[in-house]
Each structure stands twice: as structure tokens, then as C-alpha cells.
C-alpha positions as CSV (number, residue, x, y, z in Angstrom):
1,M,-95.3,-20.3,-34.5
2,V,-97.4,-23.4,-35.3
3,T,-97.3,-22.4,-39.0
4,F,-93.6,-21.7,-38.8
5,L,-93.0,-25.2,-37.5
6,E,-95.2,-26.7,-40.1
7,H,-93.2,-25.0,-42.9
8,H,-90.1,-26.6,-41.4
9,G,-91.2,-30.2,-41.5
10,F,-93.3,-30.6,-38.4
11,T,-97.0,-31.8,-38.5
12,R,-99.6,-29.6,-37.1
13,A,-100.1,-31.9,-34.1
14,Q,-96.3,-31.8,-33.4
15,A,-96.2,-28.1,-33.7
16,V,-99.1,-27.6,-31.4
17,C,-97.6,-29.9,-28.8
18,I,-94.3,-28.1,-28.9
19,M,-95.9,-24.8,-28.4
20,R,-97.9,-26.0,-25.5
21,V,-94.8,-27.4,-23.8
22,M,-93.0,-24.0,-24.5
23,N,-95.9,-22.1,-23.0
24,A,-95.9,-24.3,-19.9
25,M,-92.2,-23.9,-19.4
26,L,-92.4,-20.1,-19.9
27,A,-95.3,-19.9,-17.4
28,D,-93.3,-22.0,-14.9
29,T,-90.2,-19.8,-15.3
30,I,-92.2,-16.6,-14.8
31,A,-93.8,-18.1,-11.7
32,Q,-90.5,-19.1,-10.3
33,A,-89.1,-15.6,-11.1
34,N,-92.1,-14.0,-9.3
35,R,-91.5,-16.2,-6.3
36,D,-87.8,-15.3,-6.2
37,M,-88.3,-11.6,-6.5
38,I,-88.3,-9.5,-3.3
39,S,-90.3,-6.5,-2.5
40,K,-89.0,-2.9,-2.7
41,T,-89.1,-2.7,1.1
42,D,-87.0,-5.8,1.4
43,A,-84.6,-4.5,-1.2
44,E,-84.3,-1.2,0.7
45,N,-83.7,-3.1,3.9
46,E,-81.0,-5.2,2.3
47,I,-79.4,-2.1,0.8
48,Y,-79.4,-0.4,4.2
49,L,-78.0,-3.5,5.9
50,T,-75.3,-3.7,3.3
51,K,-74.4,-0.1,3.7
52,A,-74.3,-0.5,7.4
53,A,-72.0,-3.5,7.1
54,L,-69.8,-1.7,4.7
55,S,-69.6,1.3,7.0
56,E,-68.8,-0.9,10.0
57,L,-66.2,-2.7,7.9
58,A,-64.7,0.7,6.8
59,T,-64.6,1.8,10.5
60,E,-62.9,-1.4,11.5
61,L,-60.4,-1.0,8.7
62,K,-59.8,2.6,9.7
63,M,-59.2,1.5,13.3
64,L,-56.9,-1.3,12.2
65,R,-55.0,1.1,10.0
66,Q,-54.8,3.6,12.9
67,N,-53.7,0.8,15.3
68,D,-51.1,-0.5,12.8
69,H,-49.9,3.0,12.2
70,A,-49.6,3.6,16.0
71,T,-47.8,0.3,16.4
72,L,-45.5,1.0,13.5
73,K,-44.8,4.5,14.8
74,S,-44.0,3.0,18.3
75,E,-41.7,0.4,16.8
76,I,-40.0,3.1,14.7
77,E,-39.5,5.2,17.7
78,S,-38.1,2.2,19.7
79,I,-35.8,1.4,16.8
80,A,-34.7,5.1,16.7
81,R,-34.0,5.0,20.5
82,D,-32.1,1.8,20.1
83,L,-30.1,3.4,17.2
84,D,-29.4,6.5,19.4
85,T,-28.3,4.2,22.2
86,L,-26.0,2.2,19.9
87,S,-24.6,5.4,18.4
88,Q,-23.9,6.8,21.9
89,R,-22.3,3.5,23.0
90,S,-20.3,3.4,19.8
91,R,-19.1,7.0,20.4
92,D,-18.2,6.1,24.0
93,D,-16.4,2.9,22.9
94,I,-14.5,4.9,20.2
95,S,-13.6,7.6,22.7
96,T,-12.4,4.9,25.2
97,I,-10.3,3.2,22.5
98,K,-8.8,6.5,21.5
99,S,-8.0,7.3,25.1
100,D,-6.5,3.8,25.6
101,I,-4.4,4.2,22.4
102,T,-3.3,7.6,23.5
103,I,-2.3,6.3,26.9
104,D,-0.4,3.3,25.3
105,L,1.4,5.7,22.9
106,N,2.4,8.0,25.8
107,N,3.6,5.0,27.8
108,R,5.5,3.7,24.8
109,K,7.0,7.2,24.3
110,S,8.0,7.3,27.9
111,E,9.5,3.8,27.8
112,M,11.4,4.8,24.6
113,R,12.7,8.0,26.3
114,E,13.7,5.9,29.4
115,E,15.4,3.4,27.1
116,G,17.1,6.3,25.3
117,K,18.3,7.7,28.6
118,V,19.6,4.3,29.7
119,R,21.4,3.9,26.4
120,S,22.8,7.4,26.7
121,M,24.0,6.6,30.2
122,K,25.6,3.4,29.0
123,I,27.2,5.1,26.1
124,Q,28.4,7.9,28.5
125,E,29.7,5.2,30.9
126,V,31.5,3.5,28.0
127,N,33.0,6.8,26.9
128,N,34.1,7.5,30.5
129,K,35.7,4.1,30.7
130,L,37.4,4.6,27.3
131,T,38.6,8.0,28.5
132,V,39.9,6.6,31.7
133,L,41.6,3.8,29.8
134,C,43.1,6.2,27.3
135,S,44.3,8.4,30.1
136,D,45.8,5.4,31.9
137,L,47.4,4.3,28.6
138,R,48.7,7.8,28.1
139,T,50.1,7.8,31.6
140,D,51.7,4.4,31.2
141,I,53.2,5.5,27.9
142,E,54.5,8.7,29.5
143,T,55.9,6.7,32.4
144,M,57.5,4.3,30.0
145,K,59.0,7.2,28.0
146,F,60.3,8.7,31.2
147,Q,61.7,5.5,32.5
148,S,63.3,4.8,29.1
149,T,64.8,8.3,29.0
150,K,66.0,7.9,32.6
151,D,67.6,4.6,31.7
152,V,69.3,6.1,28.7
153,I,70.6,9.1,30.7
154,I,71.8,6.7,33.5
155,R,73.7,4.6,30.9
156,I,75.2,7.7,29.3
157,F,76.3,9.0,32.7
158,V,77.7,5.6,33.7
159,G,79.5,5.3,30.4
160,T,80.9,8.8,30.7
161,A,82.0,8.2,34.3
162,I,83.7,4.9,33.3
163,L,85.4,6.7,30.4
164,L,86.6,9.5,32.7
165,V,87.9,7.0,35.3
166,I,89.7,5.1,32.6
167,L,91.3,8.3,31.2
168,K,92.2,9.3,34.7
169,G,93.6,5.9,35.5
170,L,95.7,6.0,32.3
171,N,97.0,9.5,33.1
172,S,97.9,8.5,36.6
173,T,99.9,5.4,35.6
174,K,102.0,7.1,33.0
175,G,104.6,8.2,35.6
176,N,104.9,4.7,37.2
177,G,106.9,1.7,36.2
178,A,105.8,-1.1,34.0
179,D,104.5,-3.2,36.9
180,G,102.7,-0.4,38.4
181,G,101.2,0.4,35.0
182,K,100.2,-3.2,34.5
183,N,98.6,-3.4,37.9
184,G,96.9,-0.1,37.4
185,K,95.5,-1.2,34.0
186,D,94.3,-4.5,35.5
187,A,92.7,-2.6,38.4
188,V,91.2,-0.1,36.0
189,G,89.9,-2.9,33.8
190,K,88.3,-4.7,36.8
191,D,86.8,-1.4,38.0
192,A,85.6,-0.6,34.6
193,K,84.0,-4.0,34.3
194,R,82.4,-3.6,37.7
195,A,81.1,-0.2,36.8
196,G,79.7,-1.5,33.5
197,N,77.8,-4.3,35.3
198,A,76.4,-1.7,37.7
199,G,75.4,0.5,34.8
200,N,73.6,-2.4,33.0
201,A,71.6,-3.2,36.2
202,G,70.8,0.4,36.7
203,G,67.3,1.8,37.3
204,G,67.9,4.3,40.1
205,A,70.9,6.0,41.8
206,E,74.2,4.0,41.2
207,T,77.3,3.9,43.3
208,V,80.5,3.1,41.3
209,I,83.7,2.0,43.2
210,I,86.9,2.7,41.4
211,V,90.3,1.4,42.6
212,D,93.0,3.6,41.2
213,G,96.5,2.5,42.1
214,G,95.5,1.0,45.4
215,K,93.2,3.9,46.2
216,T,89.4,3.5,46.5
217,Q,87.1,6.2,45.0
218,K,83.3,6.3,45.0
219,F,81.0,8.1,42.5
220,N,77.3,8.5,42.9
221,L,75.6,8.3,39.5
222,F,72.0,9.2,38.7
């Protein structure tokens, strides 16, 4: 090494000094290494202690995993029970709502049926009233027809009676004198006028009084 250093530009004294320093440093390093080195027994003890610590750590980790698993399982079971409870409560609520809806529908149907019955009764009542009114109108119309027919018949009878009386008066006065004829005609005219007035006011049985040549005659007209 001294020769190698000399060939690279160092003097012999420098090369020797460098080598001495390197030997001292190497010796010191080896001594330090020997001091730091442990014996085989100490190494085995350290390995045993390390293995024991690792085993204890593994046991603790296993226990922690078991505890965590048990806790997680308990929480899952609790959640499952809560879900079952919620599901049952939901089913009960749905059943209650369905029952309430069914009751409401039935009540509404009953109310609609009652309203329909009330409307039917009102319609029937209106129909009955209309039937009664139509019947009353029909009766009034028939009564008016009967009364009108009766009035026409009475007027016809009155006119016929007047005509017969006039004809009879004319026939009875033909054999008398001019004065008697004139008086008879006047009497017949007055009686005819009186009979006509009675016929116009008619509505029931009529009594017509005819004076024929000083004689009084009564006729009952219907």
C-alpha cells in the first residue's frame, strides 16, 4: 500500500503516515464492533423474548378480533331485531290504514245509499205531487167540461122552451081581435125577454113564468 501511494505522488513518509492512521482507524472500528456484539446466549434470549412478545401480540389481536366479531354480531342481531320490529310495526300500520280505508269506504257507500234513498223518496214525493196535481187538473177539466156542457144544454132547453112558448102564444092569439093579438104579442115578448134573462143567468134549475093572454104558466127547466 505504501508503494502504491508512492507511485501515485505521495512521499514515503506521507504514505507510511496514511497507512498508520488507516490501521488505527480499522483497529478502533473492530474494537467498537466487538464491544457492540452480543453473545449467543443473549441473542437467543432476545429471540425468545421477541417471539414471546409476538405471541402475546397475536393472542391480543385474536382476542380483539373475537371481541370485535362478537360486538359486531351483537350489533347486527340488534339491528336485525329492530328491522323485524319496524317491519311488524309497518305491517300493523298498513293493516290499520287498510282497515280505516275500508271502514271509510263502507261508510261513504252507506252515506251514498242513504242519499240515494233520500233522493228517490224526494223524487217519488215529487212524482206523487205531480200525479195529484195532474189528477186535480184532470178533475177540474172534467168539471169544467161538465159545467160547460150543462150550461149549453140549459141554454138549449131555455131557448127551446121560449120558442115553444112563442109559437104557442102565436097560435093562441090568431083567433082573437087585433087588440087581443097586440096585447098577446106584447105579453109574449115580455115573457120571452124575461125567460131569456133567466136563461142567461142559468147555472142550475130554472123556473120560467109565461103570461099567455092573461094566464100565468110556469115551466121548470134543467
